[in-house]
Each structure stands twice: as structure tokens, then as C-alpha cells.
C-alpha positions as CSV (number, residue, x, y, z in Angstrom):
1,X,88.0,150.2,2.4
2,X,84.5,148.9,2.9
3,X,84.2,147.3,-0.7
4,X,87.2,145.4,0.0
5,X,86.5,144.0,3.1
6,X,83.1,143.1,1.9
7,X,84.8,141.0,-0.9
8,X,84.1,143.6,-3.8
9,X,87.8,143.7,-4.4
10,X,87.5,144.8,-8.1
11,X,85.4,147.6,-7.8
12,X,87.4,148.8,-4.9
13,X,90.7,148.5,-6.6
14,X,89.0,150.8,-9.4
15,X,87.8,153.2,-7.3
16,X,91.1,153.3,-5.2
17,X,92.6,153.5,-8.5
18,X,90.5,156.5,-9.2
19,X,91.3,158.4,-6.2
20,X,95.1,158.2,-6.9
21,X,94.3,161.0,-9.5
22,X,92.6,163.2,-7.5
23,X,95.0,166.7,-6.2
24,X,95.8,165.7,-2.7
25,X,99.3,165.3,-0.6
26,X,101.8,162.8,-1.4
27,X,101.6,161.4,2.1
28,X,97.3,161.2,1.4
29,X,98.2,158.9,-1.5
30,X,100.4,156.6,0.6
31,X,97.1,155.6,2.4
32,X,95.3,154.6,-0.7
33,X,98.2,152.5,-1.4
34,X,98.3,150.8,1.8
35,X,94.4,150.0,0.8
36,X,95.2,148.7,-2.0
37,X,97.8,146.3,-1.0
38,X,95.8,145.2,2.0
39,X,93.1,144.7,-1.2
40,X,95.5,142.4,-2.6
41,X,96.1,140.7,0.4
42,X,92.1,140.0,1.0
43,X,92.3,138.7,-2.4
44,X,95.2,136.3,-1.6
45,X,97.5,138.0,-4.0
46,X,100.8,138.5,-1.9
47,X,102.9,138.7,-4.4
48,X,101.0,142.1,-5.7
49,X,100.4,143.2,-2.5
50,X,104.2,142.9,-1.2
51,X,105.3,144.6,-4.3
52,X,103.0,147.6,-2.9
53,X,104.6,147.3,0.3
54,X,107.5,147.6,-0.9
55,X,107.3,150.9,-3.0
56,X,104.9,152.1,0.2
57,X,108.0,151.3,2.4
58,X,110.1,152.8,0.0
59,X,108.3,156.1,-1.3
60,X,106.7,157.0,2.2
61,X,109.4,156.4,4.5
62,X,108.8,158.7,7.4
63,X,105.6,159.4,6.7
64,X,102.0,158.8,9.0
65,X,101.4,156.6,5.9
66,X,103.2,153.3,7.2
67,X,102.6,154.0,10.8
């Protein structure tokens, strides 16, 4: 999250993508997807961000990942 906020978007996206392959609950992966979407927003790439938000809304509906 901090890398993204500091403007190091590419590095943040690589690390977040790597985290998705760690063993964790599905809901925890939702938090990673939310941060990926937020990073795309910070980059000004709203098209990609909205794609992620749609995926998150569908996949993690009813979980704390999208609260």
C-alpha cells in the first residue's frame, strides 16, 4: 500500500501480484485485489480499476473484503 501511495505503482503491482500466490483465504485475496484496484486509480487507469472493482464485487460479495 505504501509503495502505491508513494507513486511506485509498478513495484507495488508486482508485489501485490506476488502476494496473490501466497497461501491464504479467499477473502484475504480480496484485500489484495482491492489494493490493486486502488493502485490503478492512483495511476489514473480507471478502466483497469473498474474491471478489478467489478471482479471484486462479484467474487467477494458479502465478505469484509469489500466493506
